[in-house]
KEKE-3310 file (N, C-alpha, C; in steps of 0.2 Angstrom, whole numbers, plus 5000, padded with zeros to 4 digits):
npx = (5009:4998:4992:4983:4978:4973:4965:4960:4957:4945:4947:4944:4949:4966:4980:4992:4992:4985:4993:5005:5001:4996:5010:5016:5010:5011:5026:5026:5019:5026:5037:5033:5021:5005:4994:4980:4971:4960:4949:4937:4923:4918:4905:4898:4885:4886:4897:4896:4892:4898:4912:4926:4941:4948:4953:4961:4958:4948:4930:4925:4912:4910:4914:4912:4914:4923:4924:4939:4950:4956:4957:4950:4943:4939:4925:4922:4910:4906:4891:4884:4884:4888:4894:4910:4914:4910:4920:4933:4933:4934:4944:4955:4965:4984:4990:4984:4986:4985:4981:4983:4970:4953:4937:4920:4923:4938:4939:4927:4932:4944:4940:4935:4944:4956:4970:4987:4989:4992:4998:4999:5004:5000:4999:4998:4993:4996:4993:4980:4965:4952:4953:4963:4953:4944:4948:4943:4942:4954:4958:4952:4955:4969:4965:4960:4970:4979:4974:4973:4982:4998:5009:5017:5017:5025:5028:5036:5045:5036:5024:5022:5023:5012:5011:5021:5019:5017:5017:5018:5026:5036:5039:5049:5045:5047:5039:5037:5043:5043:5058:5059:5050:5047:5059:5074:5071:5062:5046:5042:5029:5024:5019:5022:5037:5044:5055:5051:5054:5047:5037:5032:5015:5010:4994:4981:4967:4967:4963:4974:4985:4991:4991:4987:4997:5007:5004:5003:5016:5021:5015:5024:5034:5034:5033:5046:5051:5048:5049:5042:5034:5017:5013:4999:4995:4981:4967:4952:4941:4945:4948:4940:4941:4954:4957:4948:4957:4968:4963:4958:4969:4979:4988:4998:5006:4999:4994:4981:4978:4972:4965:4979:4981:4989:4997:5001:5008:5020:5027:5024:5033:5045:5044:5046:5055:5057:5051:5036:5031:5018:5012:5008:5005:5002:5008:5015:5025:5028:5026:5026:5036:5049:5044:5047:5060:5067:5064:5074:5073:5073:5066:5057:5050:5037:5042:5036:5035:5034:5039:5052:5059:5061:5069:5084:5100:5110:5097:5089:5090:5082:5069:5055:5049:5033:5017:5021:5022:5032:5045:5044:5044:5057:5065:5063:5067:5079:5083:5077:5086:5098:5105:5113:5112:5099:5102:5112:5106:5095:5103:5106:5094:5090:5101:5098:5083:5085:5084:5071:5066:5055:5060:5067:5060:5049:5053:5060:5045:5042:5049:5047:5035:5038:5044:5032:5024:5030:5031:5016:5016:5023:5014:5004:5008:5011:5000:4986:4987:4980:4971:4956:4947:4948:4947:4933:4928:4931:4923:4910:4908:4909:4899:4890:4895)
npy = (4864:4876:4891:4906:4923:4934:4949:4963:4974:4980:4977:4987:5001:5008:5005:5005:4991:4983:4982:4978:4966:4958:4960:4951:4938:4938:4935:4923:4912:4913:4905:4893:4890:4887:4899:4910:4925:4932:4944:4957:4963:4978:4989:4996:5002:5002:4995:4983:4968:4967:4965:4957:4948:4938:4920:4917:4927:4929:4934:4938:4943:4958:4977:4992:5009:5018:5033:5038:5045:5055:5048:5035:5020:5004:4995:4978:4964:4949:4940:4931:4918:4904:4905:4906:4894:4884:4891:4889:4874:4869:4874:4872:4877:4879:4887:4903:4919:4933:4950:4966:4968:4969:4971:4964:4957:4949:4943:4934:4925:4920:4915:4903:4896:4882:4882:4887:4901:4918:4936:4950:4966:4982:4993:5010:5013:5021:5034:5036:5045:5041:5028:5031:5036:5028:5012:4999:4992:4990:4981:4969:4966:4962:4952:4941:4938:4934:4920:4917:4917:4911:4918:4936:4947:4964:4978:4987:4993:5001:4998:4986:4988:4988:4975:4973:4963:4952:4933:4926:4921:4934:4945:4957:4963:4971:4981:4974:4977:4978:4976:4977:4981:4996:5005:5016:5014:5013:5017:5033:5049:5055:5067:5076:5079:5090:5099:5105:5106:5090:5090:5078:5072:5056:5048:5044:5058:5063:5067:5062:5062:5072:5082:5096:5102:5101:5108:5123:5123:5122:5133:5144:5141:5143:5155:5161:5152:5149:5136:5126:5111:5103:5087:5079:5062:5051:5050:5053:5060:5073:5080:5090:5100:5103:5104:5116:5124:5127:5134:5146:5151:5154:5145:5140:5128:5114:5098:5088:5072:5060:5046:5032:5017:5001:4998:5011:5017:5017:5023:5037:5039:5039:5049:5060:5072:5077:5068:5070:5067:5072:5066:5069:5059:5045:5034:5019:5013:5015:5013:5020:5029:5020:5014:5026:5028:5016:5020:5029:5041:5058:5060:5069:5070:5071:5072:5058:5041:5031:5034:5038:5026:5021:5030:5035:5039:5049:5052:5057:5069:5074:5074:5082:5092:5088:5095:5107:5118:5129:5124:5111:5116:5122:5112:5105:5116:5112:5101:5107:5118:5110:5100:5089:5084:5078:5067:5061:5058:5049:5039:5035:5031:5020:5010:5006:5003:4991:4983:4979:4971:4961:4946:4945:4950:4939:4929:4931:4930:4916:4910:4912:4906:4895:4897:4900:4888:4879:4887:4883:4870:4867:4874:4867:4855:4858:4862:4872:4888:4898:4911:4905:4915:4924:4914:4911:4925:4924:4914:4918:4930:4923:4915:4926:4931)
npz = (4984:4990:4989:4994:4993:5002:5001:5010:5004:4990:4972:4962:4963:4962:4973:4984:4993:4984:4973:4980:4982:4970:4963:4972:4968:4953:4957:4963:4953:4945:4949:4950:4957:4965:4967:4971:4970:4984:4985:4989:4982:4974:4981:4971:4960:4944:4944:4952:4945:4936:4937:4934:4935:4931:4930:4942:4953:4965:4968:4983:4994:5001:4997:5004:5003:5013:5024:5033:5044:5035:5022:5010:5014:5016:5020:5024:5018:5020:5014:5011:5020:5017:5010:5010:5016:5005:4996:5002:5006:4991:4986:4994:5002:5007:5015:5021:5015:5023:5019:5027:5039:5043:5050:5049:5038:5035:5048:5047:5036:5043:5054:5049:5042:5041:5037:5035:5043:5039:5040:5033:5037:5033:5037:5045:5060:5069:5071:5071:5073:5077:5081:5091:5101:5100:5103:5105:5094:5090:5102:5100:5086:5089:5098:5091:5080:5089:5093:5080:5071:5061:5060:5057:5046:5044:5035:5037:5052:5058:5054:5060:5076:5083:5085:5095:5107:5103:5102:5092:5075:5069:5056:5047:5030:5016:5004:4989:4972:4956:4946:4933:4926:4933:4929:4921:4908:4895:4887:4890:4893:4879:4877:4885:4882:4881:4885:4897:4916:4923:4937:4948:4954:4960:4964:4976:4977:4990:5007:5015:5005:5003:4992:4991:4998:4990:4978:4985:4987:4972:4967:4974:4969:4954:4951:4952:4942:4927:4917:4924:4926:4933:4933:4938:4944:4948:4956:4967:4981:4982:4971:4962:4970:4972:4960:4957:4967:4960:4948:4955:4961:4948:4941:4930:4924:4927:4926:4928:4927:4928:4933:4931:4920:4927:4917:4912:4922:4925:4913:4918:4927:4921:4914:4923:4931:4943:4958:4969:4985:4996:5007:5023:5035:5042:5031:5031:5023:5009:4993:4984:4985:4982:4969:4960:4963:4959:4944:4943:4948:4957:4974:4984:5001:5011:5032:5037:5045:5039:5028:5031:5034:5021:5013:5017:5022:5009:5003:5014:5016:5008:5015:5022:5035:5038:5032:5029:5017:5011:5016:5008:4995:4994:4997:4983:4974:4974:4968:4955:4950:4950:4938:4939:4951:4951:4942:4950:4961:4955:4951:4963:4968:4960:4962:4978:4976:4971:4982:4984:4976:4968:4967:4980:4990:4988:4991:5003:5009:5007:5014:5026:5029:5030:5045:5049:5049:5057:5070:5071:5072:5084:5092:5092:5097:5109:5115:5115:5122:5124:5134:5143:5144:5133:5123:5124:5120:5107:5103:5105:5098:5085:5084:5077:5069)
capx = (5008:4993:4990:4978:4981:4968:4965:4954:4953:4944:4955:4943:4953:4973:4982:4998:4990:4983:5001:5008:4997:4997:5015:5016:5004:5014:5031:5023:5018:5034:5040:5028:5020:4999:4989:4976:4969:4952:4946:4929:4917:4916:4898:4893:4880:4889:4904:4894:4889:4903:4918:4930:4947:4952:4952:4964:4956:4940:4928:4922:4911:4908:4918:4909:4918:4922:4928:4941:4958:4958:4958:4945:4945:4934:4921:4921:4907:4902:4884:4882:4889:4891:4901:4916:4913:4911:4927:4940:4930:4934:4951:4959:4974:4987:4990:4980:4990:4979:4983:4978:4962:4948:4931:4922:4925:4942:4936:4922:4937:4950:4936:4932:4951:4960:4974:4992:4985:4998:4996:5005:5001:5003:4995:5002:4985:4996:4991:4974:4963:4948:4956:4962:4946:4939:4953:4942:4943:4962:4959:4949:4960:4974:4965:4959:4975:4986:4972:4973:4988:5005:5014:5014:5024:5026:5031:5041:5044:5032:5018:5023:5020:5004:5011:5025:5022:5012:5023:5017:5033:5033:5047:5049:5048:5045:5031:5042:5044:5047:5064:5061:5044:5051:5066:5073:5071:5054:5042:5038:5024:5027:5017:5028:5044:5045:5062:5050:5054:5041:5037:5026:5012:5007:4993:4974:4967:4963:4968:4978:4991:4993:4990:4987:5003:5012:5002:5005:5024:5022:5014:5030:5041:5030:5034:5052:5054:5045:5050:5041:5028:5016:5009:4996:4991:4976:4961:4948:4935:4946:4951:4937:4942:4961:4958:4947:4962:4972:4961:4958:4977:4980:4994:4997:5009:4996:4989:4977:4979:4966:4968:4983:4983:4996:5003:5003:5011:5030:5028:5024:5038:5051:5044:5047:5063:5058:5043:5036:5026:5018:5008:5008:5004:4996:5012:5019:5031:5028:5028:5028:5043:5053:5043:5049:5069:5069:5063:5080:5069:5074:5063:5054:5043:5036:5045:5031:5038:5036:5045:5060:5064:5064:5073:5091:5107:5108:5091:5086:5092:5075:5063:5052:5043:5024:5013:5027:5023:5036:5050:5044:5046:5065:5069:5061:5070:5086:5083:5075:5092:5104:5101:5117:5111:5094:5105:5116:5100:5092:5106:5107:5088:5091:5103:5093:5078:5087:5084:5064:5062:5051:5064:5071:5054:5045:5058:5057:5039:5040:5056:5043:5030:5041:5045:5026:5023:5034:5027:5010:5017:5025:5008:4999:5011:5011:4992:4985:4988:4976:4965:4949:4943:4949:4942:4925:4924:4930:4918:4904:4908:4909:4892:4885:4898)
capy = (4870:4880:4899:4911:4928:4939:4958:4964:4979:4980:4978:4992:5007:5010:5005:5001:4983:4978:4983:4973:4957:4958:4957:4944:4933:4936:4931:4915:4910:4913:4899:4887:4889:4889:4904:4913:4930:4933:4950:4958:4967:4984:4990:5003:5000:5000:4988:4977:4962:4967:4964:4952:4951:4934:4915:4917:4932:4926:4939:4935:4947:4966:4982:4998:5014:5022:5039:5037:5048:5057:5043:5031:5015:4997:4990:4972:4960:4943:4943:4925:4912:4897:4905:4903:4886:4883:4892:4885:4867:4868:4876:4866:4880:4876:4894:4909:4924:4939:4957:4970:4963:4972:4967:4958:4951:4946:4938:4928:4920:4917:4909:4897:4894:4876:4883:4892:4908:4922:4942:4955:4971:4985:4999:5014:5015:5025:5043:5037:5050:5038:5023:5033:5038:5023:5008:4993:4988:4986:4976:4964:4963:4958:4944:4937:4937:4928:4914:4911:4919:4910:4923:4941:4952:4970:4980:4990:4990:5005:4994:4980:4991:4984:4966:4970:4959:4944:4927:4921:4924:4940:4948:4965:4961:4977:4980:4973:4982:4975:4983:4979:4987:5002:5006:5023:5011:5013:5023:5039:5051:5059:5076:5081:5080:5096:5104:5108:5100:5090:5086:5072:5067:5050:5044:5046:5064:5065:5072:5059:5060:5080:5086:5103:5104:5102:5114:5125:5123:5123:5140:5147:5139:5144:5162:5159:5147:5147:5131:5119:5107:5098:5082:5076:5058:5049:5053:5055:5065:5081:5082:5094:5105:5105:5109:5124:5129:5128:5139:5151:5155:5156:5141:5139:5122:5111:5093:5085:5067:5057:5040:5028:5010:4998:4998:5017:5023:5018:5028:5043:5040:5040:5057:5065:5075:5076:5065:5071:5063:5075:5064:5070:5056:5038:5030:5012:5012:5021:5008:5025:5030:5015:5014:5032:5027:5013:5024:5035:5047:5059:5060:5075:5069:5073:5066:5053:5038:5026:5037:5039:5019:5020:5038:5035:5040:5055:5053:5057:5076:5077:5073:5088:5091:5087:5100:5113:5118:5133:5119:5107:5120:5123:5104:5104:5120:5110:5098:5111:5121:5106:5093:5084:5083:5076:5060:5059:5056:5045:5033:5031:5028:5013:5005:5007:5000:4984:4979:4977:4967:4953:4940:4943:4949:4934:4923:4931:4927:4908:4907:4916:4903:4888:4896:4899:4882:4876:4888:4882:4864:4868:4878:4862:4850:4861:4864:4880:4891:4905:4910:4906:4923:4925:4910:4913:4930:4923:4910:4923:4934:4920:4915:4930:4935)
capz = (4991:4986:4993:4994:4996:5004:5001:5012:5000:4984:4970:4956:4962:4962:4978:4986:4994:4977:4969:4984:4981:4962:4962:4974:4965:4949:4957:4965:4948:4941:4952:4948:4965:4964:4971:4970:4974:4984:4985:4990:4976:4976:4979:4968:4956:4937:4943:4956:4942:4930:4938:4932:4936:4928:4934:4948:4956:4967:4972:4991:4999:4996:5001:5006:5005:5023:5025:5040:5043:5027:5017:5007:5015:5015:5025:5019:5024:5019:5016:5010:5027:5017:5004:5014:5017:4999:4992:5005:5003:4985:4985:4999:5002:5011:5015:5019:5016:5024:5018:5032:5042:5045:5054:5048:5032:5038:5054:5044:5033:5046:5058:5047:5041:5044:5034:5039:5043:5039:5040:5030:5038:5027:5039:5049:5063:5076:5071:5069:5080:5078:5085:5100:5104:5103:5104:5106:5088:5089:5107:5096:5082:5093:5100:5085:5077:5093:5092:5073:5066:5065:5059:5056:5043:5044:5029:5041:5056:5061:5053:5067:5082:5086:5087:5096:5112:5101:5103:5085:5072:5068:5054:5044:5025:5015:5000:4983:4965:4947:4945:4926:4925:4935:4927:4918:4901:4892:4885:4892:4891:4872:4876:4890:4883:4878:4887:4904:4922:4927:4946:4948:4962:4959:4970:4976:4978:4996:5012:5018:5002:5004:4985:4994:5001:4985:4977:4988:4985:4966:4967:4976:4962:4947:4951:4950:4936:4921:4914:4928:4926:4939:4932:4943:4941:4950:4957:4972:4981:4982:4965:4960:4977:4969:4952:4958:4968:4952:4944:4958:4962:4942:4940:4924:4921:4932:4921:4931:4923:4930:4936:4926:4922:4930:4912:4911:4928:4925:4911:4921:4933:4917:4911:4928:4934:4952:4960:4975:4990:5000:5013:5029:5040:5040:5028:5035:5019:5002:4986:4976:4983:4978:4961:4959:4964:4954:4939:4943:4949:4963:4977:4990:5002:5019:5034:5039:5050:5035:5022:5034:5034:5013:5013:5021:5018:5007:5002:5022:5016:5005:5017:5024:5039:5037:5031:5028:5010:5010:5016:5003:4990:4993:4992:4975:4972:4975:4963:4950:4949:4949:4934:4939:4958:4949:4940:4955:4966:4952:4952:4970:4970:4956:4965:4983:4973:4970:4989:4985:4970:4970:4969:4985:4992:4988:4994:5012:5012:5005:5019:5031:5029:5034:5050:5053:5050:5064:5075:5072:5074:5092:5098:5092:5102:5116:5116:5115:5130:5124:5141:5144:5143:5124:5118:5123:5117:5100:5101:5104:5092:5080:5082:5074:5061)
cpx = (5004:4993:4987:4978:4976:4969:4960:4950:4950:4949:4949:4947:4961:4975:4987:4996:4987:4989:5005:5006:4997:5005:5019:5014:5010:5021:5030:5022:5022:5039:5036:5022:5012:4997:4985:4974:4961:4954:4937:4927:4918:4910:4897:4888:4882:4894:4900:4894:4895:4910:4920:4937:4953:4950:4956:4962:4950:4938:4923:4919:4910:4911:4914:4913:4918:4928:4933:4950:4960:4959:4949:4946:4940:4931:4920:4917:4904:4897:4883:4887:4889:4896:4908:4917:4915:4918:4932:4938:4935:4940:4957:4967:4977:4988:4987:4984:4985:4984:4979:4972:4961:4941:4926:4921:4932:4941:4931:4929:4942:4946:4936:4940:4953:4966:4982:4989:4992:4996:5001:5002:5004:5000:4999:4995:4988:4993:4983:4969:4955:4950:4960:4959:4943:4944:4950:4943:4952:4964:4958:4953:4967:4974:4962:4965:4981:4980:4972:4978:4995:5011:5012:5019:5021:5030:5035:5040:5038:5024:5017:5022:5019:5007:5018:5026:5018:5021:5023:5024:5032:5042:5044:5051:5043:5041:5039:5039:5045:5052:5062:5055:5046:5057:5065:5073:5065:5053:5041:5034:5026:5025:5021:5033:5045:5048:5060:5052:5050:5042:5030:5023:5008:5002:4985:4974:4964:4966:4973:4986:4992:4994:4990:4994:5008:5010:5002:5013:5025:5021:5020:5035:5040:5033:5043:5056:5049:5043:5048:5034:5025:5010:5007:4992:4988:4969:4956:4944:4938:4949:4947:4942:4949:4960:4954:4953:4967:4971:4960:4965:4981:4987:4994:4999:5005:4993:4988:4975:4974:4969:4973:4982:4989:4998:5006:5008:5019:5031:5029:5031:5043:5050:5045:5053:5062:5048:5043:5029:5024:5014:5012:5009:5003:4999:5015:5025:5031:5031:5030:5034:5049:5052:5048:5058:5069:5068:5069:5076:5070:5068:5062:5051:5044:5039:5040:5038:5040:5041:5052:5063:5065:5070:5078:5096:5107:5100:5087:5086:5084:5067:5062:5048:5036:5020:5016:5029:5031:5045:5049:5046:5053:5067:5068:5065:5078:5087:5081:5082:5099:5103:5106:5117:5107:5096:5108:5110:5097:5097:5106:5098:5089:5093:5100:5087:5078:5085:5076:5061:5059:5055:5065:5064:5050:5049:5060:5052:5040:5045:5051:5038:5032:5044:5038:5023:5026:5033:5020:5010:5019:5017:5004:5000:5011:5004:4992:4983:4983:4971:4960:4944:4942:4945:4935:4923:4925:4924:4911:4903:4907:4903:4887:4887:4896)
cpy = (4875:4887:4903:4916:4932:4945:4959:4971:4979:4980:4982:4998:5005:5009:5001:4994:4980:4975:4977:4966:4955:4956:4951:4938:4932:4931:4924:4910:4909:4906:4893:4885:4891:4892:4907:4920:4929:4940:4952:4963:4973:4987:4997:5001:4997:4995:4982:4971:4963:4966:4956:4953:4945:4928:4915:4922:4931:4932:4934:4941:4954:4971:4987:5003:5017:5027:5039:5039:5050:5055:5039:5025:5010:4995:4984:4967:4955:4940:4935:4920:4907:4899:4904:4897:4886:4885:4889:4877:4865:4870:4872:4871:4878:4882:4901:4915:4932:4945:4962:4965:4969:4967:4970:4953:4946:4941:4933:4923:4916:4912:4903:4893:4887:4877:4886:4899:4913:4930:4946:4961:4978:4994:5004:5018:5018:5032:5042:5042:5044:5031:5022:5035:5032:5015:5001:4989:4985:4982:4971:4961:4959:4951:4939:4934:4933:4923:4913:4911:4915:4912:4932:4945:4960:4972:4985:4990:4996:5000:4985:4982:4989:4977:4965:4966:4952:4938:4924:4924:4930:4941:4954:4962:4967:4976:4979:4977:4976:4980:4983:4983:4993:5002:5012:5019:5009:5019:5030:5043:5057:5068:5080:5081:5086:5103:5106:5104:5097:5088:5082:5070:5062:5045:5047:5055:5065:5067:5068:5058:5068:5083:5092:5106:5104:5108:5119:5129:5124:5130:5145:5146:5142:5152:5165:5155:5145:5141:5125:5119:5105:5094:5079:5069:5053:5052:5053:5060:5071:5083:5089:5101:5106:5108:5116:5129:5131:5135:5146:5155:5155:5152:5140:5133:5117:5106:5089:5078:5062:5050:5036:5022:5007:4999:5005:5019:5023:5024:5035:5043:5041:5047:5062:5066:5074:5073:5066:5069:5066:5072:5066:5066:5049:5033:5025:5012:5016:5017:5015:5029:5024:5014:5019:5032:5023:5015:5028:5040:5050:5060:5065:5072:5073:5070:5062:5046:5032:5028:5037:5030:5018:5026:5037:5037:5048:5057:5057:5066:5079:5076:5079:5088:5092:5095:5108:5116:5124:5128:5114:5111:5121:5118:5104:5109:5117:5107:5102:5114:5117:5099:5089:5081:5077:5069:5059:5055:5049:5040:5032:5028:5020:5008:5003:5002:4992:4980:4978:4974:4962:4948:4939:4944:4942:4928:4924:4929:4920:4906:4908:4910:4895:4888:4896:4893:4876:4880:4885:4873:4864:4870:4871:4856:4851:4862:4870:4883:4898:4904:4910:4911:4923:4920:4910:4919:4928:4919:4912:4927:4929:4917:4919:4933:4929)
cpz = (4986:4990:4989:4997:4997:5005:5004:5009:4994:4980:4960:4955:4963:4968:4980:4989:4988:4973:4971:4980:4975:4961:4965:4970:4959:4951:4957:4957:4943:4943:4952:4955:4962:4969:4968:4972:4977:4987:4986:4981:4979:4976:4976:4962:4948:4938:4949:4952:4936:4930:4937:4929:4930:4933:4941:4952:4959:4972:4978:4993:4995:5000:5000:5007:5012:5024:5031:5037:5038:5022:5016:5010:5013:5022:5020:5024:5017:5019:5017:5014:5023:5011:5004:5015:5009:4996:4996:5005:4998:4984:4989:5000:5008:5015:5015:5021:5018:5021:5022:5032:5044:5047:5049:5044:5034:5044:5051:5040:5037:5050:5055:5044:5044:5040:5038:5038:5044:5038:5039:5033:5034:5031:5046:5054:5069:5079:5069:5075:5081:5084:5091:5105:5105:5100:5103:5097:5087:5094:5102:5091:5085:5095:5095:5082:5083:5094:5085:5068:5068:5062:5058:5053:5043:5038:5031:5046:5062:5059:5059:5073:5085:5090:5091:5104:5110:5101:5097:5081:5069:5063:5050:5038:5022:5007:4993:4977:4959:4944:4937:4924:4926:4933:4922:4910:4899:4888:4889:4889:4886:4874:4882:4890:4877:4882:4896:4910:4924:4933:4945:4953:4957:4964:4971:4980:4985:5001:5014:5013:5001:4999:4987:4996:4995:4982:4978:4987:4979:4964:4969:4971:4955:4947:4950:4944:4933:4917:4919:4925:4931:4936:4939:4942:4947:4949:4965:4974:4980:4976:4962:4966:4973:4964:4952:4961:4964:4952:4948:4958:4953:4940:4934:4919:4927:4927:4927:4925:4922:4933:4929:4926:4925:4925:4910:4917:4927:4919:4913:4925:4927:4915:4917:4930:4940:4953:4968:4979:4995:5007:5020:5035:5038:5034:5030:5031:5014:4995:4981:4975:4982:4972:4959:4958:4959:4946:4938:4944:4956:4967:4983:4992:5010:5022:5040:5043:5044:5029:5025:5036:5026:5012:5017:5018:5015:5004:5006:5021:5011:5008:5022:5031:5037:5038:5031:5019:5008:5011:5011:4998:4988:4993:4985:4973:4969:4969:4955:4948:4949:4945:4936:4946:4957:4946:4945:4960:4962:4952:4958:4972:4967:4960:4973:4980:4973:4978:4987:4978:4972:4971:4975:4991:4995:4990:5001:5012:5012:5012:5026:5034:5032:5041:5054:5055:5056:5069:5075:5075:5081:5094:5098:5098:5110:5121:5118:5120:5131:5132:5139:5141:5134:5121:5119:5123:5111:5098:5099:5101:5086:5078:5079:5069:5056)
residu = (MET:LYS:ILE:GLY:LEU:VAL:SER:TYR:HIS:ASN:PHE:VAL:LYS:PRO:GLY:GLY:VAL:LYS:ARG:HIS:VAL:LEU:GLY:LEU:TYR:ARG:GLU:PHE:LYS:LYS:ARG:GLY:ILE:GLU:VAL:LYS:ILE:ILE:ALA:PRO:ARG:ARG:PHE:GLN:LYS:GLU:GLU:TYR:ARG:SER:GLN:ASP:PHE:GLY:LYS:ASP:ILE:ILE:LEU:LEU:GLY:THR:SER:PHE:PRO:LEU:ASN:LEU:GLY:GLY:GLY:VAL:GLY:ASP:LEU:GLY:VAL:VAL:PHE:ASP:TYR:PHE:SER:ILE:GLU:ARG:LEU:LEU:GLN:LYS:GLU:LYS:PHE:ASP:ILE:LEU:HIS:PHE:HIS:ASN:PHE:GLY:PHE:PRO:SER:SER:PHE:GLN:ILE:VAL:GLU:ARG:SER:LYS:SER:LEU:ASN:VAL:LEU:THR:PHE:HIS:SER:ASP:ILE:SER:GLY:SER:GLU:PHE:LEU:GLN:LYS:PHE:PRO:GLY:PRO:ILE:TYR:PHE:LEU:LYS:GLN:VAL:LEU:ARG:TRP:LYS:MET:ALA:GLY:ILE:ILE:GLY:VAL:SER:SER:LEU:ALA:LEU:THR:ILE:PHE:LYS:ASN:PHE:SER:CYS:SER:ARG:LYS:ILE:ILE:PRO:ASN:GLY:ILE:ASP:THR:LYS:GLU:PHE:SER:PRO:THR:GLY:PRO:LYS:VAL:GLU:LYS:PHE:GLN:ASP:GLY:ARG:ILE:ASN:ILE:LEU:PHE:LEU:GLY:ARG:ILE:GLU:GLU:ARG:LYS:GLY:LEU:ILE:TYR:LEU:LEU:LYS:ALA:TYR:LYS:ILE:LEU:GLU:ASN:LYS:TYR:PRO:ASN:LEU:ARG:LEU:ILE:ILE:VAL:GLY:ASP:GLY:GLU:LEU:ARG:LYS:GLU:SER:GLU:ASP:TRP:VAL:LYS:ASN:ASN:ARG:LEU:LYS:GLU:VAL:VAL:PHE:GLU:GLY:GLU:ALA:SER:PHE:GLU:GLU:VAL:PRO:SER:TYR:TYR:ARG:THR:ALA:ASP:ILE:TYR:VAL:SER:PRO:SER:PRO:LYS:GLY:GLU:SER:PHE:GLY:ILE:VAL:LEU:THR:GLU:ALA:MET:ALA:SER:GLY:VAL:PRO:VAL:VAL:ALA:PHE:ALA:ASN:GLN:GLY:TYR:LYS:GLU:VAL:MET:ARG:GLY:ASP:ALA:ALA:LYS:PHE:LEU:VAL:PRO:SER:ARG:ASN:SER:SER:ALA:LEU:ALA:LYS:LYS:ILE:GLU:ILE:PHE:VAL:LYS:ASP:ALA:SER:LEU:ARG:GLU:LYS:MET:GLY:GLN:TRP:GLY:ILE:ARG:GLU:ALA:LYS:LYS:TYR:SER:TRP:ALA:GLY:VAL:ALA:GLY:GLU:VAL:LEU:ASP:PHE:TYR:LYS:VAL:CYS:ALA:GLN:TYR:LYS:LYS:THR:LYS:LYS:GLU:ASN:GLY:ASN:SER:ILE:ASP:LYS:ALA:LEU:LYS:SER:LEU:TYR:ASP:ARG:VAL:SER:LYS:TRP:VAL)
# end
């Protein structure tokens, strides 16, 4: 069996989908499965020609940054029409597993695929103002996926919502984490080991990740507790604005660390006493939550729908109404004042995170491939029952993409 993991998102910048694809790739390799990753280049002059991720990561097409929904996404295009044909003929994948699906590059690939096509959908698009005003892309997406996908995985029930009336195989399989890499055991960031209580933010500094709400909450807490520190790991379009806000409000112990490599990230989690994720919306799951939990760090977060599916039981008490900095400060303060509670919730997180280990998640994915293969076989035997109008639409678009 040969698998191609197709990422709609570029691999230049950090991101949850990238971490998921790489994690699945590594677990498949451990099991002796032949697997490669297909991802677009990022169109940036200094990086466009120099990207080299190794022999198992194939660069196909180009990804342009797209500001949408308070964050920076991707617009992917494959300009060389024949490069897709050459790649698929050379690699002869049995399965193409798409991770998120966007127009036109994902369509360009799936339209030429003769493999078993499976999609993992990582996104929450229910709150997108753009798609509410212009639902056409979602309608088109659904028609293409009905025609070409044998199965759809959602990383949460929220991610599967738009596919609820699909006849193909569907299953919730969460994002995975490496519970050996993300654990309480291992090195910490030494310069922050000075007795202060470290509050950690790790993510892109953009509107969708909500750092400003944490900064406002930290301002409330800093006036009451002089032994705090806020560590910000990540970069993004709002970094300069956030740094100016810190300076203008005279916050003392706020440290902007910039982007961290995959190898450095676990050390930052272990260094934290409290992890905070203030994303107000747009999260379908929350890999950062499970990584912090696996590292033994208690979590405070905004109560968006994706996070609610991860933080259950006692952890749900530390979900806060979105965009409420005052309430966020109060929940963080509970952990600031109670070291024993930090320890208790840290241990809860370690136990809970085992549900998301790659060994289990990858096993579920492999089992789902079998279900999808059976679906495809049955569909072929019964004849494609797709209506003529849909096929006509599909064929017309195929001619110009």
